[in-house]
N, C-alpha and C positions, 0 to 999 in steps of 0.2 A: 638190536635184537627184537624190535617190536613189529617186524613184518612189513617194512616199507617195500622191500623188493618183491615180496609175495603179492602184495596188492597191485603193484605195477605190472607184474607178469600176468596176473589174472585179468587185469584190464586189457592188456595187449591181446590175450587169448580171446576175449569177448569181441574186441574190434576186428580181429582176424576172422572169427567165425561169422561175423556180420558182413564180411566182405569189404570192410572199410580200410584195412591196412594189409600190407604183405611184408612189411619190414619194421624192425625196431632198432633204432640207433641209440646205444647207451653210451653216455659220457660219464666216466667215473674215475676216482683217484687211481693212480697206478697200483696195481695189485688187486684192488677191488674190482677193476674192470675184468680181470681174469676170473675172479671169484664168481662174478655174475654168471659166467658160462659154465664153470666147472661145478659149482655148488648150488647156486640159487635156482637156475633153470631146471635142472633135473629134479629138484625137491618140490618145486611149486608149479610147474607148467601143467596145464590140463592134459590128461593122458590122451584126450581125443585130438589134440593139436600136434600135427607133425611140424617139427621145427629143425632149423639148421643153426649151429652156433659158429660164428665167424669172429676170430680175435684179431685185432690190429697188431701187426708185428713190425711196424715202422717202415713198411715198403708198399709199393703200389699193389693194389688188389685187382685181380682179374675180374672183369665184368661178369663173366659166367658164374663166379662164386657168389656174387652179390644177390642174384635173383634165382630162386628155385621154384618152379611151378608147383602150386598146391602146398607149399611149405612156408611157415613163418620164419623169416631169416632175422636172427639177432646179430647185429654187428656191434661189438663192444670195443670202445677206444678209451685210452687214458686221458685225463683232463688236459694235460699239457700238449697232447698231440694236435689238437685243433688250432693251436696258435702257430703251428708250422705250416708252410705252404703245402707240403705233401699230405699232412694229416687233414687239413681243411679240404684239399682237393678230393681225398678219399671219402670224406664224409659227404661232400656234395655229390660225388659220383654215386654213392650208395642211395641217396635220396632220389637222384635222377633216375637210377635204374628201376626204382619202384614208382616212378612217375608221381612222386610226392606223397604217395600213400604210405607214410611212415609215421610211427610214434617216436618222437625224439625225447629221450629220458635223460635228465641231468641228476645224477646221484650225488649227494653231498653238495647241493646247489649253493650253499653258502660260500663255496670257493669262487663263485662268480659275482659276489656282492659288490665288487669294485667296478663301477661303470667305466672307468678310464683304462682298465687293464686290457692288454692286447687279446687275451683269451676270451674276455667278456665280449669284446667287439666282434671277434670271430664267431662266437656263439650267436650273437644277434643276427648275423648273416644267415646262419643255418636255420634259425627259427622261422624265417620267412618261407623256406622251402618245404617244411614239414607240415603235414595235415593236422597232426596232434602233438601237443607238448605237455610234458609232465616234469615236475621237480620233486625231489625228496631230500630231506635233511633233518637232522636232530637238533640243529641250532640255526633256525632261519634268521633270528635276530640275536647276534652275539654281543654286540656293543650298544647299538641304539637302533631306533626304528628305520633309519635310513638304509640299513642293511637289506630291508625287504624290497626296496624300490626296484632294483635291477632284476631280482628274481621274479617279481610279478610282471614286470615289463616283458620279460622273456615269455611268460605264459600268455598274457593278453593285456595290452595297454589299457583297455577299457575297464579292467577290474578296479584299478585305483583311480582312473580318470585323470591322471597327471602324466603327460608325455615328457615333461621335463623335471629333472631332479630338483631344480630350484623351486618350482611351485609346490612339489611334494614336501620339500623341506620346510617351506614357509607355512604349510598347513599343519604339519605334524611334529616339527622340531622346535625346541626352545633354544635360541641362540644366545651366546654370551662369551665370556673369556676375552682373549686379546682381540680388540677391535670388533667384538661381537661376531666373530667368524667361527667360533667353536660351538658344537652341539653340546649343550649342558643339561638337556632334559627333553621330554616329549609331551605332546598335548593332543587332544582330540583322539586319544587311543581307542576309545569305545567305538567311534565312527570308523576308524581304520579296521578294527576287527570285524565289524559288521560288513564292511566291503569285501573282505577276503573269505568270510565264513561260507558263502555258497560255493566257493571254488577250492576249498581246502578241507583236509581231514587231519585231526590231531589226536594223538594217543600218548598218554604218559605212562611211565613205568609203574606208577601206583595203580593205574587202571588195568594194566595188562599182566603184571607179574606179582606173585605172592612172595615177596622178599621181606626179611626182617629189617628194621630201621638201620640206617648207616651209623656206625660207631666211629 
C-alpha cells in the first residue's frame, strides 16, 4: 500500500506523452494482474492519457486489440502465464505489435528471483524485446543478497556488473555449511547498495504511513 503501482503508472504516462512507448506489459501474480486494470489504473492514470485495458484470459489475443492509435494500451498477464507457450507468444506478440516501444513491468518481482526457474528464463527472453523495464516488490531480498541478482539482471546487467551469478555470489556472499556450498552471510553490502541506488527507489511504511507501533 505504499504506491508502487501509482509510480509505475505515472512513469508509463510520462513515457507515453513523450512519444517513447505505446504499450505497457504488466506481469503480476494471479488476481493482482486483474486488480491493476480494475483498480490501480482508474485511480492513478493521468486524466490526460487515453488508455485501453487488456486482460490476459488464457487464449490468443487478436492483434487489432493489442494496438490502438493514440492510446496507451495496458496488457496485464499473470505471473505463471509467461511460462506457457501460449502466454509467452501473446506477450511477444504484444511487444511486436508496438515495435518494441513497450514498458515491461514486473510486479512482485521477487517471484522471479530463482535464475533456473522456467518462468524466469521466459522473462529474460521478454526483456530483450522491450524498450523499458521496471520491477516492483516489497521484498527484493527475502533470504539473502543473491535474491537480487536475477531481478537486476532483468533490468540491466550493467547495474551490478556481474553477468554470471557465480561471480556475483563470490563478491557479495559468504559461503559455508556443507562443503562450503551454502550461503551463510553477505559481504560488501555497502558497495552493492551504492550500485543499485541510482536505479531504485525505496519507501518504508514508517516513512509513508502514520501508524501506531505493532503490538
